[in-house]
N, C-alpha and C positions, 0 to 999 in steps of 0.2 A: 125149189129157190136154191137149195143146197148145190144142185146140179149146176145150175146158172153160175153160181158164185164160183164153182170149181172151174167151169170152162173159161170164165173171163180170167181168173188167176193164171191157168195155164197160158192162154193167148198172151197176156201182158208179160209173163216171165219169158215167153218165147221170143217176143219183140226186144226185150231187154238183152237177152242173151245175144241176139243177133246184132244188135247195135254195138255191144261191147266187144264182139268179135271183131266188126269193121273197125272200131277205133284202136284195137290191139294191133292191127296189121300196119298202122301208121308209124312212121319213123319218130324218134324222141321228139319232143316238142322244144323247138328253137325259134328264133326270129326267121330262118330261112324255111321252116316248114309250116308257117303259121297259115298260108294259104290253103295248104291241103287239109288241115284241122277244120279250117272254115267251110271247105266244101263238104267234108264228112259230117259236120254237125249243122248245117244249114238245111231246111226241109227243101224237097225237090218240088217242082210244079206239080207232080202227081199228088204230092201229100198235101198240097194247099189248095187242091181243086174245088173244096168245098167254099172258098171266099168267093167263088165266081158265081155261086148260086144267089138268085134273087130271094132273100129272106125277108119275110113280113111278120111284123109283130101283131098285126091286126087281120082278122078272117075275111073281111069282105074285100080288100083289094088282092088278096091272095087268091080268092074264088074266081074274081073277075080275070085275073092274069091267066089262071089255069084254064078257065073256059075261052079266053080268046086265043090261047096257044094250043088247045086241044090237048093238054098234057095233064098227068095226073097230078094230085094235090097230096103232099104229105103233111099231116098235122101232128105236131108234137105238144103233148099236153103233160104238165107236170104240177103236182100237188105239193106245197109245202116250201119253205124258204130255199132258194137256190143254192145256199152254202150249207145246207142241211143243220141249221141253227134253229131247229123247232124243239 
């Protein structure tokens, strides 16, 4: 578990560093440069590709769709409160 936590910390820190470096390359924030900042901050289509996936909250329709399209089915199961308030 400690190894997984360490890997996640390293990956998230690397992403933060890369994002910070990308913002550091931008000119000072002024009304004329606001569009460049917006482009740097907004997610790219590749970063929001997960929104195009048909997510199901019930198992039966998901299994039927996977069977019809001959595609694999990913089942994500979680135990506990979604906000960690248990």
